[in-house]
N, C-alpha and C positions, 0 to 999 in steps of 0.2 A: 168182360168178368173174368176171364180166363188171366187176364191182363193184371188183375186186382189179385187174384189168387197166387200167381206166379210171384207179386211184390210181397205180398206174406210170406209166403213160403220163404223169399231169399231173407226175409227181416228174422224170423223165427231162428232159421239158421245160423243167421251171425250173432244172433242173442244166447244160443245154444253153445257154440264153440266160445265164444268170448265169455262167457259165466263158466266155463269149465277149466278155464285158466289155472294152475297150481298156484296157491298163495305163498305157498313155502316150499322152496325147491332149495338144497345144498348142493355147491359145486367144490370143485376141487379148490385148495387154498394155498396161495403162495405165501411163502414166509422169509425172513433172513435168520442166519446164525444168532442164536441166543448173547452173543457179545455185541449185538450190534442195538441192542435196545438199551434204553437208560435205566430200566429195571433189572438188568442182568447180576445176576449172583453167582458165585461157583462155591462148590460144596466137594473137598476131594475128588476134584477131577468132573464132576459134574455140575454142566454149566446149564443156568435155567435163567427162564424170564417168562415175564407176562406182558399181556397189553390187551386194556380193553376196547373192544368193538363198539364204541359208543356214537359213531356218525352213522346217519342214514344212509348214504354212498358206501361204506365198507360192508353194511350190515346187509345192504341189498346184493350186493357181488358175491356175497358169501350164503348168504342162507336165500336169497331171493324176495327179502321182504324185510322191513325194521322189527328188529324184534322187542324194540321197546313199545311198540303196540299192545306185545303180552308181558310187558313188565320184568322182562328178561333183558339181562345186561350179559352178552357172551364174553367169557374170559378167555382169550388166547393164550395156552401154556405151550412154550418150546421146550425142549431139554436135549443136551448132547452132552453123552458119557465119553468124557476124552481120556477117565479115568481107568482102573482096573479092577473098582467094584460093582456089586448088585445094588441097584437103588429100587424102594419101592414108592410111587405117589399114587393116593386114593383118592378121586376128587370130591369125596364127600367130607374130606377132610380138608377141604379147601372152604375158607371163611372170608366176607367181606368185612370190614373196620370202617366206620365213618369217624367224624372228627370228635363226634360226642363221645366215642367209645363202643357205640353199640356193634355187636356184632352178630353178622346174618351168615346162615349156612348156605352151601351150595344147594339147589336143588336136585332132586334125583330125576332121571330122563322122564318117567313116568309122570311129576309133577311137572315138569318143563313141557310137555307135550300136553299136559290139561291146563295150565295155563294158556297155551298157544290157542287150543279149541273154543276156551270160552270169551277170547278177545275177538278184535274185529278182523284178524287173520283167519280165524275157526269162522265166523259167522259169513267172511265172503266164499268161504269154500262151502258151507253148507247151502247159501244163497244160491251159488252154481249150481248144485246139486238139483235142487229144488226148480230153477229154472230150467233146468234139463227137462223135467217131468213137463212141466208146462209148456214148454216150444215144441216137445215132442207129438203132445197133442193138439196142440194151433196146426203143427206143420202137417200131420195127419188129416187133420180138415181141412186144408188147402189144396192139400192133393186129392184127397176125395172128393171134395167139392169140384176139384178139374177134372176127374174121372167119370164123375158122377153128372156134371155138366154137360160133357160128350156124349153120354148114353141119353141125356135127356131127363136126368132125376139128381140134381145138384144136392139138395137135401139129403137124401138117403146117402149119396157118397161122402159128404162132409160129417156124417154120422158115424160111417164105419171107418173112415180114416181116421177119426176123433179117435174112434176106440181104440184102433191099431197103434196110433202114435201114443197116447196115452199111457198104454201098457207098455211101450217100449221104455219112453219116457221115464216111466215110473218104477220099472225095473232099475235102469241106469242110474236115475237122480235119485227119487225120492228114497228108497229103501237104503241107499247109500248115506243118503244126509241124516238119516234119523237115526244110523244105528251107530256103535264106538267106532266104526271105521276110520274115521278122522282121524280122532286120538291116536290109535294104532300107527296111520300113515305119516302125523307128523312125529311121533315117537321116533319112529325108522329113519326118517329125515333128520333129526335132531343127534340118534344115535350114532349114525354114518360119520362124525365130524366130533363127537364126545371123547373126552381124555378118558375118563372113567377111570378104573383101578387098573395101574399097570406095572409091569417090572421093566426097569431099563437096563440093560445089559452093556457091557464095556462096547465101544464103539458105535451105540444106538444114536439115532437123530432122528426125534421121535417128537411131535405135535398134537393138539387137539383141544377141545373147548370144555370148559368149566360154563355152567348156567346159574348164574345168581340173580336175586330180587334187585331190580333196578332201583339204585340206590347211590349218592354222592360220595362213595367209599374214597378212603386215603390212604389204607393200605388192604392187601391181602395175605392173610394169614394162611401158611401151606404147612402140613407135616409130611417131612422126608424121612424114609426109613431106608437105613442103610443094612442092606439084608447080611452083606459079608462079614459085617462085624457086629450086628445086631445091636444096631444103634440108633437113636432117633434125632433129628434136627428140627425146630421149629423155626422158620422162616417168614419173613416179613417184606412184602414188595412193597413200594411206593407206587401209588396210581392215581388219575386224576380223571373224572368221568365229568366228560364238557358238556350235558345234557341236562 
């Protein structure tokens, strides 16, 4: 009986740790100079390039998961200011354009996080949290039964263990899974790599991601503001989405 309880305990612990793995986890990004990309453009000393992260391998290397599952296409924006002027780029003034001329605006961070939460990526995280609660109760029952068995009352021990395990697992799992904490967690991860609204000063080398709805875009449109001369540039970058 004790061997059976021990095996059950091991099983639920494995379920707990495997289920709690984070499905979205950003990492540091390696990149090249803008002049190395086919999309490279130069405006008054500012070098720019974009790179669509459209493969599973590249998405998983950067975000820990395939963001296509959330219908999100990350666009990597790299800039190097080798001139003397200051520029501003606002990610919400970045648009994807399809072959038919359909224009799609970039997602805000909040909207991007909501799409991740509603996708299978978010479902995996919530399922893991709920599994933590269930596994906690099962582990408590197994431990309680083992202790109760040693004391001659396995049923009472199991009941006590289940109560303790259920309470612990519930707090750590279910409450987190049913709250909005997952959306906030996803937003924080995406924000860590987002380009958002930036000023690019002379000498700056900067990079970040803009999150678009996944579509077969052929061009990316961007508004570039020359702060020094109070001048606006409208740029179009060629792009190919291969999935």
